[in-house]
Every structure is written in C-alpha cells, then in structure tokens.
C-alpha positions in Angstrom: 11.0 95.0 -65.1 12.2 98.5 -65.8 14.7 98.4 -63.1 16.8 95.8 -64.9 17.5 98.2 -67.7 20.0 99.9 -65.5 22.5 97.3 -66.6 22.6 99.1 -69.9 24.4 102.0 -68.2 27.1 99.9 -66.8 30.7 100.0 -68.1 30.4 96.5 -69.5 30.2 95.1 -73.0 27.6 92.5 -72.2 25.3 91.8 -69.3 22.2 89.7 -68.5 19.9 89.9 -65.6 16.8 88.1 -64.3 14.5 88.5 -61.3 12.7 85.3 -60.1 9.9 85.2 -57.6 9.7 82.7 -54.8 7.1 80.7 -56.7 9.5 80.3 -59.5 7.9 82.7 -61.9 10.2 85.1 -63.7 9.3 88.8 -62.8 11.6 90.1 -65.5 14.7 89.7 -67.7 17.1 91.9 -69.5 20.0 91.1 -71.8 21.0 87.8 -73.5 19.5 85.0 -71.3 21.2 82.2 -73.3 24.6 83.7 -73.3 27.2 81.7 -71.3 29.2 83.6 -68.8 32.0 82.8 -66.4 30.5 82.5 -62.9 33.7 82.9 -60.9 32.8 82.4 -57.2 29.0 82.2 -57.9 30.1 78.6 -58.7 30.4 78.1 -54.9 26.6 78.1 -54.6 26.3 75.2 -57.0 29.0 73.3 -55.3 27.5 73.9 -51.9 24.0 72.8 -53.1 25.6 69.6 -54.4 27.2 69.0 -51.1 23.9 69.5 -49.3 22.3 67.0 -51.7 25.1 64.5 -51.0 24.4 65.1 -47.2 20.7 64.3 -47.6 21.5 61.3 -49.7 23.7 60.0 -46.9 27.0 60.2 -48.8 28.5 61.9 -45.7 27.4 63.8 -42.6 28.2 67.5 -42.2 30.4 66.9 -39.2 32.5 64.2 -40.9 36.2 65.1 -41.0 37.2 66.9 -44.3 40.0 69.2 -45.3 42.8 70.0 -42.8 43.1 68.2 -39.4 40.2 69.1 -37.2 38.1 70.4 -40.0 34.7 69.1 -41.2 32.5 69.3 -44.2 30.6 72.0 -42.3 33.8 74.0 -41.8 34.6 73.9 -45.5 31.2 75.0 -46.5 31.3 77.9 -44.0 34.9 79.1 -44.9 36.0 78.2 -41.3 38.3 75.3 -42.0 41.5 77.5 -41.5 42.7 76.9 -45.1 44.3 80.0 -46.9 42.6 81.8 -49.7 44.0 80.1 -52.8 46.4 77.3 -51.5 45.9 74.3 -49.3 47.9 75.9 -46.5 46.6 76.0 -42.9 46.7 79.5 -41.5 44.3 79.2 -38.5 42.5 76.5 -36.4 39.2 75.3 -37.7 36.4 77.4 -36.4 38.6 80.3 -35.2 38.2 82.8 -38.1 36.3 83.3 -41.3 38.8 82.7 -43.9 37.3 82.9 -47.4 39.0 80.0 -49.1 38.9 78.8 -52.7 41.1 75.9 -51.5 38.5 74.9 -48.9 35.9 74.5 -51.8 38.4 72.5 -53.8 39.0 70.3 -50.8 35.2 70.0 -50.5 34.8 68.9 -54.1 37.5 66.3 -53.6 35.8 65.1 -50.5 32.4 64.7 -52.3 34.1 63.0 -55.3 35.8 60.4 -53.0 32.8 59.8 -50.7 30.4 59.5 -53.8 33.0 57.6 -55.9 32.2 59.8 -58.8 34.1 62.8 -60.3 32.7 66.0 -58.7 31.6 67.8 -62.0 29.6 64.6 -62.8 28.1 64.5 -59.3 27.1 68.1 -59.7 25.5 67.4 -63.0 23.5 64.5 -61.7 22.6 66.0 -58.3 21.8 69.6 -59.3 22.1 70.6 -62.9 20.2 67.8 -64.6 17.3 67.8 -62.1 16.8 71.5 -62.5 17.1 71.5 -66.2 20.2 73.6 -66.1 21.6 72.2 -69.5 23.7 75.2 -70.4 25.8 75.0 -67.2 29.0 73.2 -66.7 32.1 73.0 -64.5 35.2 72.5 -66.6 37.6 73.2 -63.6 37.7 74.2 -60.0 34.5 73.7 -57.8 35.4 77.0 -56.2 35.4 79.3 -59.3 35.3 77.7 -62.8 31.5 77.3 -63.4 30.0 78.5 -66.7 26.3 79.2 -66.9 23.6 81.5 -68.4 21.1 83.8 -66.8 18.3 81.5 -67.9 19.9 78.5 -66.1 20.7 80.5 -62.9 17.2 81.7 -62.8 16.2 78.0 -62.4 18.7 77.7 -59.5 17.4 81.0 -58.0 14.0 79.5 -57.9 15.3 76.4 -56.3 17.1 78.3 -53.5 13.9 80.1 -52.6 11.5 76.9 -52.6 13.7 73.9 -52.7 12.7 70.7 -54.6 16.1 68.9 -54.3 16.6 69.6 -50.6 14.3 69.5 -47.5 13.3 73.1 -46.5 15.0 72.5 -43.1 18.3 71.9 -44.9 18.0 75.1 -46.9 17.1 76.9 -43.7 20.3 75.6 -42.0 22.4 76.5 -45.2 21.1 80.1 -45.1 21.5 80.6 -41.4 24.7 81.6 -39.6 27.2 78.9 -39.2 29.9 79.3 -36.5 28.5 82.7 -35.4 30.6 85.5 -34.3 33.5 84.9 -36.6 35.3 88.0 -38.0 36.9 87.9 -41.4 37.5 89.7 -44.7 34.7 89.8 -47.3 36.7 89.8 -50.6 36.4 93.2 -52.2 34.7 94.8 -49.2 37.2 94.5 -46.4 37.0 93.4 -42.8 33.6 92.4 -41.4 32.9 91.8 -37.8 31.1 89.5 -37.8 31.6 88.0 -41.3 28.6 85.8 -41.2 28.3 82.9 -43.5 26.0 79.9 -43.9 26.7 76.6 -45.6 28.1 78.0 -48.8 25.8 81.0 -48.8 27.1 84.4 -47.8 24.7 86.2 -45.5 23.8 89.9 -45.8 23.0 90.4 -42.1 24.3 93.8 -41.0 27.5 93.9 -43.2 28.7 97.2 -44.4 29.9 97.9 -47.0 28.2 95.2 -49.0 27.4 94.2 -52.7 23.6 94.0 -52.1 21.4 97.0 -51.6 20.7 99.4 -48.7 17.2 98.1 -48.7 18.1 94.4 -48.8 16.9 92.6 -45.8 19.3 91.2 -43.3 18.0 87.7 -44.2 19.3 88.1 -47.8 21.7 85.3 -49.0 23.7 84.6 -52.2 27.1 85.1 -53.6 29.0 87.4 -55.9 31.9 86.4 -58.2 35.1 88.2 -59.3 34.0 87.8 -63.0 31.3 90.4 -62.4 28.4 88.1 -61.4 26.0 87.8 -58.5 23.0 86.0 -57.2 21.0 87.0 -54.2 17.7 85.8 -52.7 15.8 88.1 -50.3 13.1 86.2 -48.3 11.4 89.4 -47.3 11.0 90.5 -50.9 10.0 87.0 -52.0 12.4 87.2 -54.9 15.9 86.6 -56.2 18.1 88.3 -58.6 20.8 87.1 -61.0 23.3 89.3 -62.9 26.1 88.1 -65.1 28.6 90.4 -66.9 31.7 90.1 -69.0 33.8 92.5 -66.9 35.7 91.5 -63.8 34.5 92.9 -60.5 36.2 96.2 -59.6 35.6 99.7 -58.5 32.9 100.1 -61.3 30.7 97.5 -59.6 30.7 99.0 -56.1 28.1 101.7 -56.7 26.0 100.1 -59.4 25.3 96.7 -58.0 23.6 98.1 -54.8 21.8 100.7 -56.9 20.4 98.0 -59.1 19.3 95.9 -56.2 17.6 98.8 -54.5 15.7 99.6 -57.7 14.7 96.0 -58.2 13.3 95.8 -54.7 11.5 99.1 -55.0 9.8 98.0 -58.2 8.9 94.6 -56.5 7.3 96.6 -53.6 5.6 99.0 -56.0 
C-alpha cells in the first residue's frame, strides 16, 4: 500500500506498519516487520484479550470482585475501577469516572494469575500468543505497558480482533462496545473527553475529538495507542486494521501524522 510509505516522512529513526483485512490477509506492509518494538500501552490489548479468554474458559466472571473495594474485572478492563493512573491508590468510586489506569491493568494481571494459578505472562503466552503464532511477542514486565512485539506478530493479532478465533464473536462485540456509558475522563495525550468511551480493554473512537485516529475513521473504530509511539486500530466499516510501531515516544510529532496516515490508508482501501 502506497499510503504506508508516509511513515518514511516521520521524525523517527525506525518504523514499521501493516494493514490487515478482516479476512486476515495482509493488504500492505512497510518497514521492518520482524524488528521488536516496545508496545507501551498497546500491551493492554493483549492483556485484555487474555482476560476475555480467561472469562470464556470459566476462570472468572466479568462481574467478580477485583481491584479496589466495589470494583470488578469489568471495571478494571474499562478503566472504571477508581484506581489512580500509575499507583494502586483509589481516587474515585468504581463506575463514577473513566480514570485511565496502568495500576488497574496491573491489578487485572494479578487477578488473572491468582484465579488461573499461573503467572500472568505465562497465561498470556498460552491463551493468546501461542495460539495466534505470535512467537516474537513477550511480556517481561507490567501487563499494562511492558509488552514487546513486531509488526508481523501484531498483524496476526489485528486479524484476530476483527474475526476472532480465540473468542466467541459475541464476546468481542461486548469488548468493543461502550462499557459504563456516559463516563467522562481524560484520554492520555488528548485531554478531557465527555464521554470518554471505552470497551473491555479497547478504546473506542466514537465521537472523540481530538483523537489519534483519522477524521475519516468510523465511530465504531476500536484499538489503542502507546506512549512508545505505537498504535493498533480496527475499523469495522473499512473491514481492516492498521498496526504502526516506531522507536520514538509519543509526542507533538505524532499528533498530525498519525491521523494523516490513517486517513490515507482508509482512502486507499476505499479506492
């Protein structure tokens, strides 16, 4: 895809991109597909998917208590547990606000590990990475932000989150629909959003503005971006997903070029 060559104009040393159709075929790639990159918060998509597999396997229910008092697995997945951003400190009642929380995903990883009686990185490997053939992906640290992967591996995951094989389609539909609707909150890097809609681990495009996806992205678009300069989105209306990994942390440089790339990709898919 010619649109992916836009990453060559970005102020980064290295970047890799891939576009994957809903049927799992690769529409295009650009850059080193086998190079490992830090995922930062794109890790949360992998962690959330492992949690959903655990739910379907009967390891726990989404409304089982987890995290701070009054919180559930569902609250942790939807950033509605009331935990602070980067420490296990309660700053709001569960379900009251959308508080983006690394601490919440660390609590989620702990909950999965205890319920499954297996360390979370190993559960992630067995439940998600191995079945999808993501052999270059690892989690050496936090389930919130420490994943390492390649564009080729994330392309496999991008196919899965469009046409699931590891989950029932109804579970994915629930995960990519608004959970606890109407909650306001801060989208990191993009300020206050009202509402700041989220699914079960998946951030939802809806009508958010500003946003890291494109002006032509459908409201049904879901995914995540990471502070390491990474993102993954899937747009059901376009029937495709896009993965981008870079070696430069998110900042002002990314704000104009990420949406421009997305709009170019969507235009090329339509054309």
